[in-house]
C-alpha positions in Angstrom: 87.5 119.7 112.2 89.7 121.9 109.8 93.2 120.8 109.0 94.6 123.8 110.8 93.1 122.8 114.1 94.2 119.1 113.7 97.8 120.2 113.0 97.7 122.8 115.8 96.4 120.4 118.4 98.8 117.6 117.3 101.8 119.9 117.7 100.6 121.1 121.1 100.1 117.5 122.2 103.6 116.6 121.0 105.2 119.6 122.8 103.4 118.9 126.0 104.5 115.2 125.9 108.0 116.1 125.1 108.1 118.6 127.8 106.6 116.2 130.4 109.1 113.4 129.5 112.0 115.8 129.5 110.9 117.2 132.9 110.6 113.8 134.3 114.1 112.8 133.1 115.5 116.1 134.5 114.0 115.6 137.8 115.3 112.0 137.9 118.8 113.2 136.9 118.7 115.8 139.7 117.7 113.3 142.3 120.5 111.0 141.2 123.0 113.8 141.4 121.9 114.7 145.0 122.3 111.0 145.9 125.8 111.1 144.4 126.6 114.3 146.5 125.5 112.7 149.6 127.6 109.6 148.9 130.7 111.7 148.2 130.2 113.5 151.5 129.9 110.1 153.2 133.2 109.2 151.6 135.0 112.4 152.7 133.6 112.6 156.3 135.5 109.7 157.8 138.9 111.5 157.1 138.8 113.5 160.4 137.8 110.4 162.4 140.6 108.3 160.9 143.3 111.0 161.8 142.1 111.2 165.4 141.8 107.4 165.9 145.3 106.9 164.4 147.1 109.6 166.5 145.2 109.4 169.7 144.0 105.7 169.7 147.0 104.2 168.0 147.3 102.1 164.8 145.3 99.2 166.3 142.2 101.3 167.0 142.5 102.9 163.5 142.7 99.5 161.8 139.8 98.0 163.8 137.6 101.0 163.0 138.5 100.8 159.4 137.9 97.1 159.2 134.6 96.9 161.2 133.0 100.2 161.0 134.0 101.7 157.6 134.3 98.6 155.4 131.7 96.3 156.9 129.0 98.8 157.8 129.5 101.6 155.3 131.0 99.5 152.4 133.8 102.2 152.1 137.4 101.4 151.4 139.7 104.2 152.8 143.4 104.8 153.6 145.2 107.4 155.6 148.4 108.8 154.2 151.0 110.9 156.1 152.4 114.2 154.7 154.9 112.3 152.6 152.3 110.1 151.0 153.1 106.9 153.1 150.2 104.6 153.6 149.6 104.4 157.4 147.6 101.2 157.1 150.8 99.4 156.0 149.2 97.6 153.1 149.5 98.4 149.4 147.1 101.0 148.1 144.2 99.7 146.2 144.5 100.4 142.4 141.5 102.6 142.6 143.3 105.1 144.9 147.0 105.0 143.7 146.7 107.8 141.0 144.2 109.7 143.1 146.5 109.7 146.2 149.4 111.1 144.1 147.1 113.7 142.6 145.8 115.0 145.9 149.4 115.4 147.3 150.4 117.4 144.3 147.4 119.7 144.2 146.6 119.9 147.9 142.9 120.2 147.3 139.9 118.0 147.4 139.5 115.7 144.3 136.4 113.7 143.4 136.0 111.0 140.9 132.5 110.1 139.7 132.7 107.2 137.2 129.8 104.9 138.0 129.9 102.4 139.5 133.1 103.8 141.1 132.9 106.8 143.4 136.2 108.1 145.0 137.4 111.1 146.9 140.8 112.3 148.2 141.4 115.4 150.4 143.9 116.9 152.8 143.2 116.7 156.6 144.8 118.9 159.1 145.2 117.9 162.7 147.3 119.5 165.4 149.3 121.5 162.8 150.1 118.5 160.7 148.7 117.5 157.3 147.5 114.1 156.4 145.6 112.9 153.4 142.4 110.7 153.3 141.5 108.7 150.2 138.4 106.5 150.0 136.3 104.8 147.4 133.1 102.8 147.1 131.2 101.0 144.4 127.5 101.7 143.7 125.1 98.9 143.7 123.6 98.2 140.3 120.1 99.3 141.4 121.4 102.7 142.6 123.7 103.5 139.6 122.9 106.8 138.0 122.8 107.7 134.3 125.9 109.5 133.3 125.7 112.8 131.6 126.3 111.2 128.3 123.5 108.6 129.0 121.2 111.3 130.0 121.8 113.1 126.7 121.3 110.0 124.8 118.0 109.3 126.5 116.8 112.9 126.0 117.8 112.7 122.3 116.0 109.3 122.0 112.8 110.9 123.5 113.0 113.8 121.0 113.5 111.5 118.1 110.6 109.3 119.4 108.4 112.3 119.6 109.3 113.4 116.0 108.7 109.9 114.8 105.3 109.9 116.4 104.2 113.2 115.0 105.6 112.2 111.6 103.5 109.0 111.6 100.4 110.8 112.7 100.9 113.6 110.0 101.4 110.7 107.5 98.1 109.1 108.5 96.5 112.5 108.4 97.8 113.8 105.1 99.9 111.4 103.1 97.6 108.4 103.1 94.5 110.3 101.9 96.5 112.3 99.5 97.9 109.0 98.0 94.4 107.6 97.9 93.2 110.7 96.0 96.2 110.5 93.7 95.3 106.9 92.8 91.7 107.8 92.2 92.7 110.7 89.8 95.1 108.3 88.0 92.4 105.8 87.5 90.1 108.5 86.2 92.8 109.7 83.8 93.2 106.1 82.6 89.5 106.2 81.5 88.0 104.4 84.5 85.3 107.0 85.0 83.3 104.9 87.4 86.1 105.1 89.9 85.2 106.9 93.2 87.3 108.0 96.1 87.6 105.7 99.2 84.7 106.3 101.7 87.3 106.8 104.5 88.5 109.9 102.7 85.2 111.1 101.4 83.7 111.0 104.9 86.3 113.3 106.4 85.0 116.6 107.7 88.2 118.5 106.6 89.4 120.0 103.4 90.7 116.7 102.1 87.1 115.2 102.6 85.8 118.2 100.6 88.3 117.6 97.9 87.4 113.9 97.7 83.6 114.9 97.3 84.6 117.3 94.5 86.5 114.6 92.8 83.6 112.2 93.0 81.2 114.9 91.7 83.6 115.7 88.8 83.9 111.9 88.0 80.1 111.5 88.0 79.8 114.5 85.7 82.4 113.2 83.4 80.9 109.7 83.3 77.6 111.2 82.5 78.9 113.5 79.8 80.9 110.7 78.1 78.0 108.3 78.4 75.8 110.9 76.7 78.4 111.4 74.0 78.7 107.6 73.4 74.9 107.3 73.3 74.6 110.1 70.9 77.2 108.4 68.6 75.2 105.2 68.8 71.9 107.0 68.1 73.4 109.0 65.2 74.8 105.8 63.7 71.5 104.0 63.9 69.7 106.8 62.5 72.1 107.1 59.6 71.6 103.5 58.6 68.0 104.0 57.3 68.7 107.0 55.0 71.9 105.3 53.9 69.9 102.2 52.9 67.4 104.3 51.0 70.3 106.1 49.4 71.8 102.8 48.1 68.3 101.8 46.8 67.9 105.1 45.0 71.4 104.7 43.7 70.6 101.5 42.0 67.4 103.0 40.6 69.4 105.9 39.2 71.8 103.5 37.5 68.9 101.9 35.7 67.4 105.2 34.6 70.7 106.9 33.6 72.2 104.1 31.6 75.8 104.8 30.7 75.6 108.7 30.8 76.3 109.0 34.5 78.0 105.8 35.6 81.2 107.7 36.7 79.2 110.0 39.0 77.1 107.2 40.3 80.2 105.0 41.0 81.7 107.9 43.0 78.4 108.2 45.0 78.4 104.5 45.6 82.0 104.6 46.9 81.4 107.4 49.3 78.2 105.6 50.5 80.1 102.4 51.1 82.8 104.4 53.1 79.9 106.0 55.2 78.5 102.6 55.8 81.8 101.2 56.9 82.4 104.2 59.2 78.9 103.7 60.8 79.7 100.1 61.3 83.0 100.9 63.0 81.4 103.4 65.3 78.7 101.0 66.4 81.4 98.3 67.0 83.5 100.6 69.1 80.5 101.7 71.0 79.5 98.1 71.7 83.0 97.3 73.0 83.3 100.4 75.2 79.9 99.7 76.6 81.0 96.1 77.5 78.4 94.5 75.3 81.0 92.3 73.6 81.5 88.8 75.0 84.4 86.9 73.6 84.1 83.0 73.0 87.5 81.6 74.0 88.8 78.6 72.1 92.1 77.2 71.1 93.5 79.0 68.1 96.6 78.4 66.0 97.8 82.0 65.7 100.4 81.2 63.0 97.6 79.9 60.7 95.4 83.0 61.3 98.4 85.2 60.5 99.0 83.3 57.2 95.3 83.9 56.2 95.5 87.6 57.1 98.7 88.2 55.2 97.4 86.3 52.2 94.1 88.3 52.2 96.0 91.6 52.8 98.3 90.8 49.9 95.5 91.3 47.3 94.8 94.8 48.6 98.5 95.7 48.7 99.0 94.5 45.1 96.2 96.7 43.8 98.2 99.7 45.1 101.6 98.4 44.0 102.6 97.5 47.5 103.8 94.2 49.1 103.4 92.5 52.4 106.0 90.0 53.8 105.9 87.6 56.8 109.5 87.9 57.8 109.3 85.6 60.9 106.8 83.1 62.0 106.7 80.4 64.8 104.0 77.8 65.5 102.0 79.0 68.4 98.6 78.5 70.0 96.5 80.9 72.1 93.1 80.8 73.8 90.9 83.5 72.1 88.0 84.5 70.0 88.8 83.9 66.4 86.5 86.7 65.2 88.0 89.5 67.4 91.7 88.3 67.2 91.3 88.3 63.3 89.7 91.7 63.3 92.4 93.2 65.5 95.3 91.9 63.4 93.5 92.6 60.1 92.9 96.3 61.2 96.6 96.8 62.1 97.9 95.1 58.9 95.6 97.1 56.7 96.4 100.2 58.4 100.1 99.6 57.8 99.3 99.0 54.0 97.4 102.2 53.7 100.3 104.2 55.2 103.1 102.5 53.1 104.0 104.4 49.9 103.8 102.5 46.6 106.6 100.2 45.7 107.3 99.4 49.4 106.7 96.5 51.6 104.9 96.0 55.0 106.8 93.6 57.2 105.0 91.2 59.7 106.7 89.0 62.2 105.3 86.4 64.7 107.6 85.4 67.5 107.5 83.9 71.0 109.2 84.9 74.3 108.6 82.7 77.3 104.8 82.8 77.8 104.3 85.8 75.5 103.6 85.9 71.8 104.8 89.0 70.0 103.5 90.3 66.8 105.2 93.3 65.0 103.8 95.0 62.0 106.0 97.6 60.4 105.1 100.0 57.6 107.5 102.2 55.6 105.5 105.4 55.8 106.4 108.7 57.4 105.9 107.4 60.9 103.8 109.4 63.5 104.4 112.4 65.5 106.2 111.5 68.8 103.6 113.4 70.9 100.8 111.4 69.3 102.2 107.9 69.7 100.5 107.2 73.0 97.1 108.4 71.5 97.2 106.5 68.2 94.8 103.9 69.7 92.2 106.5 70.6 89.2 107.0 68.3 89.5 109.5 65.5 93.2 110.2 66.3 95.5 110.5 63.2 99.3 110.0 63.4 100.3 113.1 61.4 99.5 115.1 58.2 102.5 113.6 56.4 101.4 110.1 57.4 97.9 110.7 55.9 99.3 111.6 52.4 99.7 107.9 51.5 96.1 107.1 52.6 94.2 109.4 50.4 92.1 110.3 53.4 90.5 106.8 53.4 91.2 106.1 57.2 88.6 106.8 59.8 90.8 106.7 62.9 88.7 103.8 64.4 90.6 100.7 63.3 93.4 100.9 65.8 91.0 101.8 68.6 89.0 98.7 67.9 92.2 96.6 67.7 93.3 97.9 71.1 90.0 96.9 72.7 90.0 93.6 71.0 93.7 92.8 72.1 92.9 93.9 75.7 89.9 91.6 75.8 92.4 88.8 75.4 94.7 90.0 78.1 97.3 91.5 75.7 98.9 94.8 75.0 99.3 96.9 71.9 101.8 99.8 71.4 103.3 101.9 68.6 106.8 103.3 68.1 108.6 105.0 65.2 111.3 102.7 63.7 114.9 104.2 63.7 115.0 103.6 59.9 111.7 105.1 59.1 108.0 104.0 59.4 105.9 102.9 62.3 106.1 99.7 64.3 102.9 98.3 66.0 103.7 95.7 68.6 101.1 93.3 69.9 101.7 90.9 72.8 99.3 88.1 73.8 99.6 85.6 76.6 100.2 82.0 75.7 101.1 79.0 77.7 104.4 77.2 76.9 103.9 74.3 74.6 
């Protein structure tokens, strides 16, 4: 069923329900008003009888009628007043009738008081040319009390609010929940989880939202297939390049022997480029293995401070060759559970990347600290930093920070080292991020979980 018809039928059902409940409440209110009118007539009717009994039968007959018939049988409390407002019953007026009696004498007209549970009436009564005043009241029993006008309005408003809440809840179930589910699915797809599919409860719907869910699933399947083909192509090309590259290196050694000293500089250049190509192919294959889930880490207790000492010591040789320095500014003894090969590779990639992007005569700063159950490693270079728009993408394959940043590398980076480091850190349950330092350069922060010692 289309969304239009669902919304249409839901609104119609809500209107019918609201009208039915409002009609029932109105009918109940009218019936209660009729009951009040009858009781007010019953309060006013004994006025003529009271005057006749008092004047023709005497005060004794009047009091007996009032006590036995009016009060006991009809549960009505009434008093008869003369034209000056004197109580002919010779008893004090009940509090309920004092103000009402004065008011009817002043206004000379029938006055009614409806204030559940109190009902009261006062009216002038003429008999043989004289005017008397009859005032009476009764109290409604709890089971017969009516809703006041204010109460009726409150009830009606409550019914309307309940109907609105009901339709809002139904519309939320109809629209918001599936839309939120689709949003979560697209967010997971955007995060790179291309095997994500929409919830079957949404995909099985027969309306536009169901069609949208099927389209998202189809798109996700196509993206997963395209990306899988792309990764497979990279793996195949890398494997295929290994064979001619090996033959190239063999031919290069043969050329060295045949050329002697005449072409050593050119041959050295060819060897350098061949080694760079071999390194690039190795990194592509490594990244492909990680993304394919073919890497299984072997967890063991590791002293991260000792590993960091080794990495900094090894990187110092590379830094000195280019007139740069590396300094371990802070270090704490800490232990993690991890794979030594991949942790070392991740840290080494980040440190060497910082060395490449630091200008000559500058220093790379490395710190190792602990915060609760988190170990934090910061590697800062003193290069030109990265474009702000590219900071979140620095750990994607083949992404470069900026043209200015690449000036210090001589084009030697492949854009894969940080991507491999990111995957290796995430395999250990950690995180990695990059930010430009306020005083210049780029700071890469790695956090790893570690139990308190």
